[in-house]
N, C-alpha and C positions, 0 to 999 in steps of 0.2 A: 878321623871319625867324628860326625858332628855330635854336638851335646845331646840332642833329643834321641840318638840311637845309643849314646854312652849310657845314659841314666838307667834304662831298662836292663841293660847288661851288668851294670853294677849291682842292681838289686838281684840279679841271678846269682851273681858271684858271692853276695853276701848270704843267699840263701844256701849256697853250696858250703860256704864256711860253717853255717849251722848245723848242716847235715854231718860234716867231718867232725864238729865239736860234740854232736850227739854221740859218735863212735867213741870218742875219748871219755866221754861222761859214763858210758856203759862200761868200759874197762875200769874206770875207777868206783863202779857200783853206785854212781849216783844216777839210778835209773829215772827218777822223776825229772830230773834236769834233761837227761837225754830225751825222754819223751816230749816235753816242752819244746826242746830245740827243733825235733821233727816236725811238731805241730807249727812253729813259728816258720819254718822252711816252707810248708805247705801254704801258709798265709802268703808268704812273699811270691811264691810260684803262681798264686792266683792274681797277684798285684802286678807282676812284671809284664805280663802280655797286656793287661789292660792299659798300663801306663804307655807300653810301646804304641798300641793303637791310638791312644789319646794323643800323644805327641809326634804320631805318624814316624815313628822311629823303628818300625819293624824291618828286620833284616835276616838273610839266610844265616848269617854268623850267629845272630841272637837265638834264632830256632834251633841251631845245632848246639849251641852253649847250653840252652835251657834243657835240652834232652840228655845231655851228659850230666847236668846236675840233678835232674830228676832221678837218673838211674843211682847215683850216689845217695841222695837224700831219702828217696822212697823205695829203692831196692836194696842196696848195700846196707845202710844205716839199720833199718828195722830188722832186716835179716840177723845181723850181728847182735843187735839188742836183744831180740827173741831168743837167740841161742845162748847168749849169755845168761839170761834171767831164767828162762824156762825150758827150752829145746835141749839144753845140754844134759839134761837128766834122761833123755832117751838115747844119749850117745850118738851112734852112727846115723840112726834113723832120724834124731833131731837135726843133725847137720845136713842130711840129706833134704828135710823139708825145708831148711834155710837156704840151701842151694837152689831148690826148685822155686821157692819164692823170688830170689833175686833174679833167677834166669827169666822167670815168667815176666817180671817187670821189665827186663832189657826187650823181650819180644814184644810186649804191649806197647813200649815207646817207639819201637821200630816200625810197627804196624800204624801207629798213629801218625807218624811222619809221612808214611807212604799214602794215607788216606788224605793228607793235606793237598796232594797233587791230584786228587780225582775231583775234577770240576764237574763231573756229570751227576754228582749226588743231588737230589732235589733239596731246597732250602730247609724244608722241616726236618730232614734227617741230620742236618748240621747241629740240631739242638739236642742230639742224642750221642752219647759215647758208646763205642762198641767194647764192652767189657768195663770192669770197675776202672775209673781213671786212677793214675798214678798217686796223687796225694791221698785220696780216700782208701785206695788200696793199702797203703802204709799204715794209715790210722786205724782202719778196720782190722787189719792183719795183726796188730798188737793186742786185739782184745784178750787172748789168753793172759797177757802180762798184766792188763788191768784186773782181771779176775784173781791172779795170784797176788797182787798187791792189796786187794779187797779181802783177803782171808780164804778164798775158794782153793787155794793150793792143795789142801789136805783131801780134797773130795776123791773118792777112789777113781782111779783111771784118769785123773786130770792131765797128766803128761800125754798119754796116747791120744786123748781128745784134742789137745792143743796141736799136736802134730797134724791130726786129721784135719782140724780147722784150717791150719795155715796153708795145707795142701788145697783145700776147697777155695780159699781166697785166691791162691795163685792160679787155680783153674779159671775162676770168674774173671781174673784179670785178662787172661787170653782168650776167653770164650767170645761168642758172637751175641751174648746177652746184651740187649739195648739198655743203656742207663741214661736216665734223663740228666742233661748237662746243664740246664739253667742259664745257658748263655745270653737269653734275653732278658734275664733278671740283673738289675744292678747298673743298667745302662743310664738311669737317671732316677732322681729321687725328688718328689714333690715337696715344697717348702714345708707343709704341715707335717711331713714325716721325718724331717732331717734330725730332729731332736730325738725320735724314737730310735732312729738308726744308730745315733751316738751312744745312746743307753744301751742298746742291744749289743754293740761293740764292747762297751765297758763291762757289761754283764758277762760277756762270753770270756773276756781275758781273766776277769776276776775268778770265775768259776774254774778255768784251766789252770790257773796259777795256784788257787787254794783248794780245789777238790779235783785234782787233775784225773785221777784214775776213775772216780764215779762219773764225772762229766763226759770223759772220752768214751766210756764203757756205754752210757746211755745214748750218745750220738751215734756210735757204732751200731748198736743194736736197732735204733730207729732208721738208720740208713739202710741196713740190710732188709728190714721189714718192708721198706719203700721200693725195693728192687721189682717185686711182682707188679706193682703198680705201674712202674715205669715200663715193664714188658707189655702191660695191657695197653697202655696208652700208645705205644708205638705200633702195636698191632692194629689198633684202631685207626690211627693216621694212616699206616701202609694201606690198609684195606680201602679207605676212602680215596687215597691218592690213585690206587690201580683201578678203581672203578671210575674216577674221573678221566685217567689217562685212556681206558679202553673205550670209554663213551666219545672221547675226543677222536680217537682213531676210527670209529664207526662213522661218525659224522664226516670225516675226511674221506673215507672210502665211498660214502654215498655220493659225495660231490664229484669224486673222480669217475 
């Protein structure tokens, strides 16, 4: 295997190790470290694909390995962390929510792999995910845990609301809701913005490490609030694309 193919796969395996370690931390009641490990795995998940494309080291093996790692990191690990910290209070119903979340993640990843083979999709649609993507599904799915650690666990009905919330996130992961992917972002950075990017990365890491639950709760709420904007943007682009396509077909019909 060429080194350019090996490097992104090593990043994927390192991310898998972080996901499995997150499960260990949750068993040892070190929830903060478990959450940070899942976030770190999400960061690596965003990097391995970019590194593979940069090094021209993409492969079918890497794609399959990435999907398997994603299921563990963002399906199994968050489900077990949530059950151990919050959902266990709901007993069988809480375990059901954890099972549904992990199953939805598996289905979401399988559908994503199938969509990669669809070459008929217009280019603008490739900038949208179908449903919440795996890493953000894991981060937003653990929102009840963040609230619990911030002192909201004593709110009446907190556990039933947590169960319902996890089920809603599972539904959104397998839904047809278009979510902006931002794949065109980060392809290059102008020189005058490099320092700001470095500062932003340092700030993000500092906030996650020192104010883990507050930072992730805010990120999750902002992300969920932006979903309607993604849907609106998708519908606008879809409408414009259909109008252009129909206009083109009309011109072709007249010429024929």
